[in-house]
VEXMARKE-235522 format. One record per residue: x negated, y negated, z of N, C-alpha, C, O in turn; residue in three letters. Coordinates in Angstrom, 1 decimal, decimal comma, m for minus. Layout:
// VEXMARKE-235522
TITI     n_c1     n_c2     n_c3    ca_c1    ca_c2    ca_c3     c_c1     c_c2     c_c3     o_c1     o_c2     o_c3     r
TITI        X        Y        Z        X        Y        Z        X        Y        Z        X        Y        Z   ala
...
***
This chain:
// VEXMARKE-235522
TITI     n_c1     n_c2     n_c3    ca_c1    ca_c2    ca_c3     c_c1     c_c2     c_c3     o_c1     o_c2     o_c3     r
TITI     40,8    m55,7    147,0     41,5    m54,9    145,6     42,7    m55,0    145,7     43,3    m54,6    146,7   met
TITI     43,4    m55,5    144,5     44,7    m55,9    144,5     45,7    m54,4    144,3     46,9    m54,4    144,5   ala
TITI     45,1    m53,4    144,1     45,6    m51,9    144,1     45,9    m51,5    145,5     46,9    m50,8    145,7   ala
TITI     45,2    m51,9    146,4     45,5    m51,4    147,7     46,8    m52,1    148,6     47,5    m51,7    149,6   arg
TITI     46,9    m53,4    147,9     48,1    m54,0    148,3     49,3    m53,7    147,5     50,3    m53,5    148,2   glu
TITI     49,4    m53,5    146,0     50,3    m52,9    145,4     50,6    m51,5    145,6     51,8    m51,1    145,4   arg
TITI     49,4    m50,5    145,9     50,1    m49,2    146,1     49,6    m48,8    147,5     48,6    m48,3    147,7   phe
TITI     50,5    m49,3    148,9     50,1    m49,1    150,2     49,9    m47,7    150,5     49,1    m47,3    151,5   val
TITI     50,5    m46,9    149,7     50,4    m45,4    150,0     49,0    m44,7    149,5     48,6    m43,6    149,9   asp
TITI     48,5    m45,3    148,8     47,3    m45,2    147,9     47,6    m44,1    146,7     46,7    m43,2    146,4   arg
TITI     48,8    m44,1    146,0     49,3    m43,0    145,3     49,7    m44,1    143,6     50,4    m45,1    143,6   arg
TITI     49,3    m43,6    142,7     49,6    m44,2    141,8     50,4    m43,1    140,8     49,8    m42,0    140,5   ile
TITI     51,6    m43,3    140,4     52,6    m42,1    139,7     52,7    m42,2    138,2     52,3    m43,2    137,6   ser
TITI     53,1    m41,3    137,8     53,4    m41,6    136,2     54,1    m42,6    135,9     53,9    m43,3    134,9   glu
TITI     55,2    m42,8    136,7     55,8    m44,1    136,5     55,4    m45,6    136,5     56,0    m46,5    136,0   gln
TITI     54,0    m45,6    137,1     53,6    m47,0    137,2     52,4    m47,0    136,1     51,6    m47,8    136,1   his
TITI     52,5    m45,9    135,2     51,6    m46,2    134,1     52,1    m47,5    133,2     51,3    m48,1    132,5   gly
TITI     53,4    m47,9    133,2     53,7    m48,8    132,1     53,6    m50,1    132,8     54,3    m51,0    132,4   asp
TITI     52,7    m50,1    133,9     52,4    m51,6    134,6     51,0    m52,0    133,7     50,2    m51,2    133,1   leu
TITI     50,9    m53,1    133,8     50,0    m53,6    132,8     48,6    m54,3    133,5     48,9    m55,2    134,3   trp
TITI     47,7    m54,2    133,4     46,3    m54,5    134,0     46,2    m55,7    133,1     46,6    m55,6    131,9   leu
TITI     45,7    m56,8    133,6     45,3    m57,9    132,6     44,0    m58,9    133,4     44,0    m59,3    134,5   ile
TITI     43,3    m59,0    132,6     42,0    m59,8    133,3     42,3    m61,2    132,4     42,4    m61,4    131,2   arg
TITI     42,3    m62,3    133,5     42,0    m63,9    132,8     40,8    m64,0    132,6     39,9    m63,3    133,1   leu
TITI     40,7    m65,0    131,5     39,6    m65,7    131,5     39,6    m67,1    131,1     40,5    m67,5    130,4   asp
TITI     38,7    m67,9    131,4     38,9    m69,2    131,7     39,7    m70,2    132,5     40,1    m71,4    132,2   gly
TITI     39,9    m69,3    133,7     40,7    m70,2    134,9     39,7    m71,4    135,4     38,5    m71,2    135,4   leu
TITI     40,3    m72,4    135,7     39,5    m73,2    136,5     39,2    m73,3    137,8     40,1    m72,9    138,6   pro
TITI     38,0    m73,7    138,4     37,5    m73,8    139,8     39,1    m73,7    140,8     40,1    m74,3    140,4   ser
TITI     38,9    m73,1    141,8     40,0    m72,8    142,5     39,9    m73,5    143,9     38,8    m73,8    144,3   gly
TITI     40,9    m73,8    144,6     41,0    m74,1    145,9     40,6    m73,2    146,9     41,7    m72,8    147,4   leu
TITI     39,5    m72,6    147,6     39,3    m71,6    148,3     39,5    m71,7    149,7     39,0    m72,5    150,5   his
TITI     40,3    m70,7    150,0     41,0    m70,7    151,4     39,9    m69,6    152,0     40,1    m69,2    153,2   leu
TITI     38,9    m69,2    151,3     38,0    m68,4    151,9     37,0    m68,9    152,5     36,3    m68,1    153,0   thr
TITI     36,6    m70,2    152,7     35,4    m70,4    153,3     35,8    m71,4    154,7     36,7    m72,2    154,8   his
TITI     34,8    m71,2    155,5     35,5    m71,9    157,0     35,5    m73,5    157,0     36,2    m74,2    157,7   gln
TITI     34,6    m73,9    156,2     34,6    m75,1    156,2     35,9    m76,0    155,8     36,2    m77,2    156,2   pro
TITI     36,5    m75,0    154,7     37,6    m75,6    154,0     38,7    m75,5    155,1     39,2    m76,5    155,6   asn
TITI     38,9    m74,2    155,6     39,8    m74,1    156,6     40,0    m75,1    157,6     41,0    m75,7    157,8   leu
TITI     39,0    m75,2    158,3     38,3    m76,4    159,3     38,7    m77,7    158,8     39,0    m78,5    159,7   asp
TITI     38,7    m78,2    157,9     39,1    m79,0    157,2     40,5    m79,7    157,0     41,0    m80,8    157,1   ala
TITI     40,9    m78,2    156,7     42,7    m78,5    156,6     43,1    m78,2    157,8     44,3    m78,2    157,8   leu
TITI     42,6    m77,8    159,0     43,1    m77,5    160,1     44,1    m76,0    160,2     45,2    m75,8    160,9   gly
TITI     43,5    m75,4    159,4     44,0    m74,0    159,6     43,1    m73,1    159,8     41,9    m73,5    159,7   ile
TITI     43,5    m71,8    160,2     42,7    m70,3    160,5     42,8    m69,1    159,2     43,7    m69,2    158,4   asp
TITI     42,3    m68,4    159,2     42,3    m67,5    158,5     43,3    m66,5    158,2     43,3    m65,5    157,5   asp
TITI     44,6    m66,9    159,3     45,5    m66,0    159,3     46,9    m66,4    158,2     48,0    m65,9    158,1   arg
TITI     46,3    m67,6    157,6     46,9    m68,3    156,2     46,7    m67,1    155,2     47,6    m66,7    154,4   val
TITI     45,5    m66,6    155,3     45,7    m65,6    153,9     45,9    m64,1    154,5     46,3    m63,3    153,7   ser
TITI     45,7    m63,8    155,5     46,1    m62,3    156,2     46,9    m62,1    157,1     47,0    m61,0    157,6   thr
TITI     47,5    m63,1    157,5     48,5    m62,9    158,8     49,7    m62,6    158,2     50,0    m63,1    157,1   gly
TITI     50,5    m61,8    158,9     52,0    m61,5    158,3     52,8    m62,6    159,2     52,6    m62,9    160,4   arg
TITI     53,6    m63,1    158,3     54,5    m64,5    159,0     55,8    m63,9    159,2     56,3    m63,3    158,3   ile
TITI     56,3    m63,9    160,2     57,6    m63,6    160,5     58,6    m64,4    160,0     59,0    m65,2    160,8   asp
TITI     59,2    m64,4    158,8     60,4    m65,3    158,7     61,6    m65,5    159,2     62,5    m66,3    159,0   val
TITI     61,6    m64,4    160,0     63,0    m64,1    160,7     63,3    m64,8    162,2     64,4    m64,7    162,9   asp
TITI     62,3    m65,2    162,5     62,2    m65,9    164,1     63,1    m67,1    163,8     62,5    m68,2    163,5   arg
TITI     64,2    m67,1    163,8     65,2    m68,4    163,5     65,2    m69,1    165,1     65,6    m70,2    165,2   val
TITI     64,9    m68,6    165,9     65,0    m69,4    167,1     63,6    m69,9    167,9     63,4    m70,8    168,8   asp
TITI     62,7    m69,1    167,2     61,2    m69,3    167,6     60,3    m69,4    166,5     59,4    m68,5    166,5   asp
TITI     60,3    m70,1    165,7     59,7    m70,1    164,1     58,0    m70,2    164,6     57,3    m70,9    165,3   pro
TITI     57,7    m68,8    163,7     56,0    m68,9    163,5     55,6    m70,2    163,0     55,9    m70,5    161,9   asp
TITI     54,7    m71,2    163,8     54,0    m72,2    163,4     53,1    m72,1    162,3     52,8    m73,2    161,7   pro
TITI     52,6    m70,8    162,0     51,7    m71,0    160,7     52,6    m70,9    159,7     52,1    m71,1    158,6   leu
TITI     53,9    m70,5    159,8     54,6    m70,7    158,5     54,9    m72,4    158,3     54,7    m72,8    157,1   leu
TITI     55,1    m73,1    159,0     55,2    m74,4    159,0     54,1    m75,1    158,5     54,1    m76,0    157,6   asp
TITI     52,9    m74,6    159,1     51,5    m75,2    158,5     51,2    m74,3    157,1     50,5    m75,0    156,4   ala
TITI     51,4    m73,4    156,6     51,5    m72,9    155,2     52,2    m74,0    154,3     51,6    m74,7    153,4   ala
TITI     53,5    m74,1    154,8     54,7    m74,9    154,2     53,9    m75,9    153,8     53,7    m75,9    152,6   gly
TITI     53,5    m76,8    154,7     53,0    m78,2    154,7     51,7    m78,3    153,9     51,6    m79,2    153,1   leu
TITI     50,7    m77,4    153,9     49,5    m77,1    152,9     50,0    m77,3    151,8     49,9    m78,4    151,2   leu
TITI     50,8    m76,0    151,3     51,0    m76,2    150,0     51,9    m77,5    149,3     51,8    m77,9    148,2   met
TITI     52,6    m77,8    150,1     53,5    m78,9    149,9     52,1    m80,2    149,5     52,1    m80,9    148,5   asp
TITI     51,3    m80,3    150,4     50,3    m81,2    150,5     49,0    m80,9    149,0     48,4    m81,8    148,4   ser
TITI     48,8    m79,9    148,9     48,2    m79,5    147,8     48,9    m80,1    146,3     48,3    m80,6    145,4   ile
TITI     50,2    m79,7    146,6     50,9    m79,9    145,1     50,8    m81,4    144,7     50,5    m81,9    143,6   phe
TITI     51,1    m82,2    145,9     51,1    m83,5    146,0     49,7    m84,4    145,2     49,5    m85,3    144,4   asp
TITI     48,9    m83,6    146,0     47,3    m84,1    146,1     46,9    m84,2    144,3     46,4    m85,1    143,7   trp
TITI     47,5    m82,5    143,7     47,0    m82,8    142,5     48,4    m82,9    141,3     48,7    m82,3    140,3   trp
TITI     49,0    m83,8    142,1     50,1    m84,5    141,1     51,1    m83,5    140,6     51,7    m84,0    139,6   glu
TITI     51,3    m82,5    140,8     52,2    m81,4    140,5     51,5    m80,3    139,9     52,1    m79,3    139,6   gly
TITI     50,2    m80,4    139,7     49,4    m79,5    138,7     48,1    m78,9    139,7     46,9    m78,9    139,4   glu
TITI     48,6    m78,3    141,0     47,2    m77,9    141,9     46,4    m76,8    141,2     47,0    m75,9    140,5   pro
TITI     45,1    m76,7    141,5     44,3    m75,7    140,8     44,8    m74,4    141,4     45,8    m74,4    142,0   pro
TITI     44,1    m73,4    141,1     44,6    m72,0    141,5     43,7    m72,0    143,2     42,6    m72,5    143,5   pro
TITI     44,5    m71,1    144,0     44,4    m70,9    145,3     43,7    m69,6    145,6     44,5    m68,6    145,5   ile
TITI     42,6    m69,4    146,0     41,6    m68,6    146,1     41,7    m67,9    147,6     41,3    m68,6    148,5   val
TITI     42,1    m66,8    148,0     42,5    m66,4    149,3     42,2    m65,0    149,6     42,3    m64,2    148,7   tyr
TITI     41,8    m64,7    151,0     41,2    m63,4    151,1     42,5    m62,3    151,0     43,6    m62,7    151,2   arg
TITI     42,2    m61,2    150,6     43,1    m60,3    150,7     43,5    m59,6    152,0     42,5    m59,2    152,6   ser
TITI     44,6    m59,4    152,4     44,9    m58,7    153,7     44,4    m57,6    153,8     43,9    m57,2    154,9   arg
TITI     44,5    m56,6    152,6     44,3    m55,3    153,0     42,8    m54,8    152,9     42,3    m53,9    153,5   met
TITI     42,0    m55,8    151,7     40,5    m55,6    151,9     39,9    m56,9    152,3     39,5    m57,4    151,2   ser
TITI     39,6    m57,6    153,2     39,0    m58,5    153,8     37,6    m59,1    152,9     37,4    m60,3    152,8   pro
TITI     37,1    m58,3    152,4     35,8    m58,6    151,5     36,3    m59,1    150,2     35,6    m59,8    149,5   asp
TITI     37,8    m58,7    149,8     38,1    m59,1    148,3     38,9    m60,3    148,3     39,4    m60,7    149,3   his
TITI     39,1    m61,0    147,2     39,7    m62,3    147,3     40,8    m61,9    146,0     40,5    m61,3    145,0   arg
TITI     42,0    m62,6    146,4     42,9    m62,8    145,1     43,2    m64,2    145,0     43,0    m65,1    145,8   asn
TITI     43,8    m64,3    144,0     44,3    m66,1    143,3     45,7    m66,0    142,9     46,4    m65,2    142,2   ile
TITI     46,1    m67,1    143,5     47,2    m67,5    143,0     47,1    m68,9    141,9     46,4    m69,9    142,3   ala
TITI     47,8    m68,9    140,8     48,0    m70,0    140,2     49,3    m70,0    139,1     50,1    m69,1    139,0   phe
TITI     49,3    m71,1    138,6     50,6    m71,6    138,3     50,4    m71,9    136,6     49,4    m71,8    136,0   gly
TITI     51,5    m72,2    136,3     51,8    m72,3    134,7     51,0    m73,0    133,9     50,8    m72,8    132,7   glu
TITI     50,6    m74,1    134,8     49,9    m75,1    134,0     48,2    m75,1    134,2     47,5    m76,0    133,8   phe
TITI     47,7    m73,8    134,9     46,4    m73,6    135,4     45,9    m73,0    133,7     46,1    m71,8    133,4   asn
TITI     45,5    m73,6    133,0     44,7    m73,1    131,5     43,7    m71,8    131,7     42,7    m71,8    132,4   ala
TITI     44,3    m70,9    131,0     43,5    m69,5    130,5     44,0    m68,5    129,8     45,1    m68,3    129,5   phe
TITI     43,0    m68,0    129,4     43,7    m66,9    128,4     43,6    m65,7    128,7     42,9    m65,4    129,7   thr
TITI     44,2    m64,7    127,8     43,9    m63,1    128,2     42,6    m62,7    127,8     42,3    m63,0    126,6   val
TITI     42,0    m62,1    128,3     40,7    m61,3    128,0     41,0    m59,9    127,5     40,5    m59,4    126,5   gly
TITI     41,7    m59,3    128,4     42,1    m58,0    128,1     43,3    m57,6    128,9     43,5    m57,9    130,1   val
TITI     44,2    m57,0    128,1     45,5    m56,3    128,5     45,7    m55,2    128,0     45,6    m55,1    126,8   ala
TITI     46,1    m54,3    128,9     46,5    m52,7    128,6     47,3    m52,2    129,8     47,5    m52,7    130,9   arg
TITI     48,0    m50,8    129,3     48,7    m50,4    130,2     47,7    m49,7    131,4     46,5    m49,5    131,3   pro
TITI     48,5    m49,5    132,3     47,3    m49,2    133,8     47,0    m47,8    133,3     45,9    m47,3    133,6   leu
TITI     47,9    m47,0    132,5     47,6    m45,6    132,4     46,3    m45,5    131,6     45,6    m44,5    131,7   arg
TITI     45,9    m46,6    130,8     44,5    m46,5    129,9     43,3    m46,9    130,7     42,1    m46,9    130,2   glu
TITI     43,5    m47,4    132,1     42,2    m47,9    132,5     41,5    m46,7    133,4     41,5    m46,5    134,7   ala
TITI     40,9    m46,1    132,4     40,5    m45,0    133,0     38,9    m45,3    134,0     38,7    m44,4    134,8   ile
TITI     38,1    m46,4    133,8     37,4    m46,6    134,7     37,8    m47,3    136,0     37,1    m47,2    137,0   ala
TITI     38,9    m47,9    136,0     39,5    m48,6    137,5     40,0    m46,9    138,0     39,6    m46,5    139,1   leu
TITI     40,8    m46,0    137,1     41,1    m44,9    138,1     40,2    m44,1    138,5     40,6    m43,2    139,2   his
TITI     38,9    m44,0    138,2     37,9    m43,3    138,8     37,4    m44,2    139,8     36,7    m43,6    140,7   thr
TITI     37,4    m45,6    139,9     36,9    m45,9    140,8     37,8    m45,8    142,4     37,3    m45,6    143,5   his
TITI     39,1    m46,1    142,1     39,9    m45,9    143,2     40,1    m44,4    143,6     40,5    m44,1    144,8   leu
TITI     39,9    m43,4    142,6     39,9    m42,1    143,3     38,7    m42,0    144,1     38,9    m41,6    145,2   val
TITI     37,4    m42,2    143,5     36,2    m41,7    144,3     35,7    m42,8    145,1     34,9    m42,4    146,0   leu
TITI     35,8    m44,1    145,2     35,8    m45,1    146,6     36,8    m45,6    147,2     36,5    m46,4    148,1   his
TITI     38,2    m45,2    146,9     39,3    m45,9    147,6     40,3    m44,9    148,1     41,3    m45,2    148,7   ala
TITI     40,1    m43,7    147,8     40,8    m42,7    148,6     42,2    m42,3    147,6     42,9    m41,4    147,9   gly
TITI     42,6    m43,3    146,3     43,8    m43,2    145,8     43,9    m41,6    145,0     43,0    m40,8    144,7   phe
TITI     45,2    m41,5    144,7     45,7    m40,1    143,9     46,3    m41,0    142,5     47,1    m41,9    142,6   thr
TITI     45,8    m40,6    141,6     46,3    m41,1    140,1     46,7    m39,5    139,5     46,1    m38,4    139,8   val
TITI     47,9    m39,6    138,4     48,0    m38,4    137,7     46,7    m38,3    136,8     46,1    m39,2    136,2   pro
TITI     46,4    m36,6    137,0     45,4    m36,0    136,5     45,1    m36,2    134,9     44,0    m36,3    134,3   ser
TITI     46,3    m36,2    134,4     46,3    m36,2    132,8     45,8    m37,5    132,2     45,4    m37,6    131,0   arg
TITI     45,7    m38,9    133,2     45,5    m39,8    132,8     43,9    m39,9    132,7     43,3    m40,9    132,2   trp
TITI     43,3    m38,8    133,1     41,7    m38,9    133,0     41,3    m38,1    131,7     40,1    m37,8    131,6   phe
TITI     42,4    m37,5    130,5     42,2    m37,4    129,4     41,8    m36,0    129,3     41,5    m35,5    128,3   gly
***
């Protein structure tokens, strides 16, 4: 769930109400970095999705950073500059998936509304994920 990554302390404040919650429709199929056969074929492991890469290790660079960079360059080249969306595991909730996409991936905006108006989401976050949201958002 993206909320756990965006709000690490699980507190959504009044000032966050101006953020937008957007559902995209029509995204093309993605390259899944969530399936073990795909990871094996690419010669990487799940850390590419869930690991914390230390970019400040100048004297001893993290090899995962190099592998991830080469992978993204290869994907970009393979699809001639217009790669599909990349689907990867959430670091905070391993059973959830995130998606990264570029401007060339065709989609439409299905629903767009300010976060403060997403009452069903607030209810889920409070009851099932341990979040705190402004009580007045519940109407």
